[in-house]
N, C-alpha and C positions, 0 to 999 in steps of 0.2 A: 504494499499500500504506499503510495507516495504521501508525503506529508500534506500535499495540497489537497488531496481528496479527504483526508482526515479533517484538516482544518476547515474545509468547506462544509463537511457534514456537521461539525460542531457549530459553525457560524449559521448555517441555514436553519438548524434546529432552534438555535437561540432566537433568531429573527421571527420564525413561525410562532414560537411561544410568546415572544413579546407582543406581536400583533394580535394574537388571540386574546391575550390578557387585556389589551387595550380595547379591543372590539367587544369583549365580553361585558363591558360597562353598558352597552346597548343590548338589552335582553332580546331584541328582535333581529340582531345581526345574523345573517345567513349567507352561505355561498351556495347559490342554487337551491337545491332542496335540503341541503344539510345545515344543521345548526352547528355552532362552534363545538358544542359538546359531541355531536356526531363525528366531527372532523378529528377531535382529540382522541376519541375512542378508536376511530379508524387508524390513526397514526400509531398509537400505542400498540394496537392489535396487529397491525402489519409488521411492525418491527419485531414483535414477540413471536408471531406465528410464521412469518415468512423470512424476513431478511436474516435474523439471527440463526435460526436452525439451518437454513439453507447454506449460508456462508460457512458455518461450522461443518456441515456435511461435505461441502466441496473441499475445504482445507484438510479434513480427515482423510482425504483420498478415496472417498466412496464412489466417486464418479456418478453422482446422483442424476436422475432425470426428473425435471420439474414441469408441471403444466402451469398455466397462467393462474396466478393467485388473485383472488378478489374477495373482499368482505363488504362490498358495496351494498349488498342487500341485508346485512345484518342490522339488527335493531340495537342501537346504542342509547336508547331512551333512559336506561337505568344507570348510565355512566355519569359520573361527576367530572366536570371539566378539569379541575386541579388534579384530582386523582389520576386521571388519564395522562395528563401532561407529566406528572412526576413519574409515572410508570414508563413513559416514552423516554424520558431523560435517563432513567436508570438502565433501561435496556440498551439504548444507544451507547451509553458510556461503557457498559459491560462488553458490548460488541466491539467497540473501537479498541478497548484494552486488549481483547482477545486477538484481534487482527494485528495489533501492534506487536504482539509477542510471536507472531508467525515468522518463519524463515522465508526467504525469497522463493524457494521451491514449493513450500506449502501454499503460498499466495498464488502461485502459477498453476496449481492444480485446477482441474476443470470439472464442471458438471454440464448437463445439457438441458436447455430450456426450450419449450415448445415455440416460444416467440423469438427469443434471442439467439438460439443455436448454442454453440459451445460457449461456456461462460466461466470466467475465473473469479476468484475472490474479489480482486480489484474491480472487475467489470460489474459485479453485483453491488458493490459499494457505489459505483457511478449511477446505477439504476436507482438506488436508494436516494441518492442526491437529487436525481431528476424527479423523483416522487415528492421530495420535500419542495422542490422549486415549483412543481405544478400546484401544490396547495398554497404556496406563498403567492402565486399570481392571483389566485381567488381572494385571498386575505388582503392583498394590496388593493383590490377593487372595493372591498368592504371598507377598509380604512379610508379610501378616497371618498366614499359615500358619507362616512361618519364625519369627515372634516368639512363637508359642505354645510 
């Protein structure tokens, strides 16, 4: 893992969380059909159920095969915003600590993804960063609306 991807994952998560906390002051804030609570639950769950176990499986040399992960239809109505954000922070931190401990050869191991093809640890981290950025774009729109 390059320091750049690690640093960008930390920074993107911090920015998403800051924007969510600011937007949470407006109880009606939504990104499309999702409430901020839904987004926080989605992010925490995706990190816990998808990114972390899949990256660990790849690094372990299991050469896993993955289909496309989604939890978009899950009901996050029982989720508490702050609890989900704290879970996401803890899982991301644990994941980055783990990846930081890997050797170059462990990071170069691959799995196979239905959508992305052959995928290394570093490539999966880039996908996680793209996921953060996708949600950040939606939150930037919410923040712009709140500023008006």
